[in-house]
C-alpha positions in Angstrom: 8.0 -9.4 -4.2 8.4 -5.6 -4.5 5.7 -4.1 -6.8 5.3 -0.4 -5.4 7.0 2.6 -7.0 8.3 3.6 -3.5 9.3 0.0 -2.7 11.0 -0.5 -5.8 13.1 2.9 -5.4 14.1 2.0 -1.7 15.0 -1.7 -2.7 17.3 -0.2 -5.4 19.0 2.1 -3.0 22.4 1.4 -2.0 21.7 1.6 1.8 20.3 -1.1 4.1 17.0 0.1 5.0 14.0 -2.2 4.8 10.7 -1.1 4.4 7.6 -3.2 4.5 4.0 -1.8 4.0 0.7 -3.3 4.5 -2.9 -2.1 4.3 -5.0 -3.7 7.0 -8.9 -3.5 6.0 -11.0 -3.0 9.2 -14.0 -1.8 7.6 -13.7 1.8 7.0 -11.3 3.4 6.5 -8.5 0.8 7.3 -5.0 1.3 8.6 -1.9 1.5 6.5 1.2 0.4 8.4 4.7 0.8 7.2 7.6 -0.7 9.0 11.2 0.7 8.4 14.3 -0.6 9.8 18.0 -0.7 9.2 21.0 1.6 9.7 19.4 4.1 7.0 15.8 4.1 8.4 15.7 7.8 8.5 16.6 8.4 5.0 13.9 5.8 4.0 11.2 7.6 6.4 11.9 10.7 4.5 11.2 9.1 1.2 8.1 7.3 2.5 6.7 10.6 4.0 7.6 12.4 0.8 5.7 9.9 -1.4 2.7 10.2 0.9 2.7 14.0 0.8 3.2 13.8 -3.1 -0.1 11.6 -3.1 -2.1 14.7 -2.2 -1.5 16.1 -5.6 -3.6 14.6 -8.5 -1.6 12.8 -11.2 -2.1 13.5 -14.7 -4.7 11.2 -16.5 -2.3 9.2 -18.6 0.1 8.4 -15.5 -3.1 7.9 -13.2 -4.6 5.4 -15.7 -1.1 3.4 -16.1 -0.8 3.3 -12.1 -4.5 2.1 -11.7 -3.9 -0.8 -14.1 -0.6 -1.6 -12.6 -2.1 -1.7 -9.3 -4.8 -4.0 -10.4 -2.2 -6.2 -12.1 -0.2 -6.5 -8.9 -3.3 -7.0 -6.7 -3.9 -10.1 -8.9 -0.4 -11.4 -9.4 0.7 -10.8 -5.7 -2.1 -13.3 -4.7 -0.8 -16.4 -6.4 -0.9 -19.3 -4.0 -4.1 -21.3 -3.2 -3.5 -20.3 0.5 -3.3 -16.7 -0.4 -6.5 -17.0 -2.5 -8.3 -18.8 0.1 -7.2 -16.2 2.7 -8.4 -13.4 0.6 -11.7 -15.0 -0.4 -12.4 -16.2 3.0 -11.9 -12.7 4.6 -14.1 -10.9 2.2 -16.7 -13.9 2.6 -16.8 -13.4 6.4 -17.2 -9.6 5.7 -20.1 -10.5 3.5 -18.7 -9.3 0.4 -16.9 -12.2 -1.5 -17.0 -10.5 -4.9 -15.1 -7.7 -3.5 -12.0 -9.9 -2.9 -9.0 -8.1 -4.7 -7.6 -10.4 -7.2 -10.9 -11.4 -8.8 -10.5 -10.0 -12.5 -14.2 -8.8 -13.0 -15.1 -8.5 -9.3 -16.5 -5.6 -7.6 -13.2 -4.6 -6.2 -11.8 -4.2 -9.7 -14.8 -2.2 -10.8 -14.5 0.2 -7.9 -10.8 0.5 -8.6 -11.5 1.5 -12.3 -14.1 4.0 -11.3 -11.5 6.0 -9.4 -10.1 9.3 -10.8 -7.0 11.2 -9.9 -8.7 14.1 -7.9 -10.7 11.6 -5.8 -7.6 9.8 -5.0 -5.7 13.1 -4.2 -8.6 14.1 -2.0 -8.7 10.7 0.0 -4.9 11.2 0.5 -5.5 14.7 1.7 -8.0 13.4 4.3 -6.4 10.2 5.5 -2.7 10.6 4.9 -2.4 14.3 6.0 -0.9 13.6 9.5 0.7 10.2 9.6 1.4 8.8 13.0 5.0 7.8 13.4 6.2 5.7 16.2 10.0 5.2 16.6 10.9 2.0 18.5 14.5 1.1 19.3 16.0 -2.0 20.9 17.6 -1.5 24.2 21.2 -2.8 24.3 21.7 -5.5 27.0 24.0 -4.4 29.7 25.4 -7.9 30.1 
């Protein structure tokens, strides 16, 4: 399922680049891993890095509020299967914060997200996304 603005734009692009993003929570602050592949990976990489850069500028209140609600909707709807729910609840249960599991409609995660504002999110992006680490991996062609 493609739910992010950047993911949707890349998915609708006429080239063959594939982009997969995942935020991995490891206490504070966590790690965002974006994997890009395909013949047009450089163009996709430029779009992703451009989107990260744009996040450092606060959105207007109306756009931010709509994006925040869309984010909460997608967090809940992307966790659909019993296995996905169990994984989420289990992870946050082990962390000692089961009510913080994303996807719980009135959980502490949803309350925390609704407390965010555009300036705070832009400041966090400035702090954590200012210098992304980029690793290029290429498969070596076999000499056989």
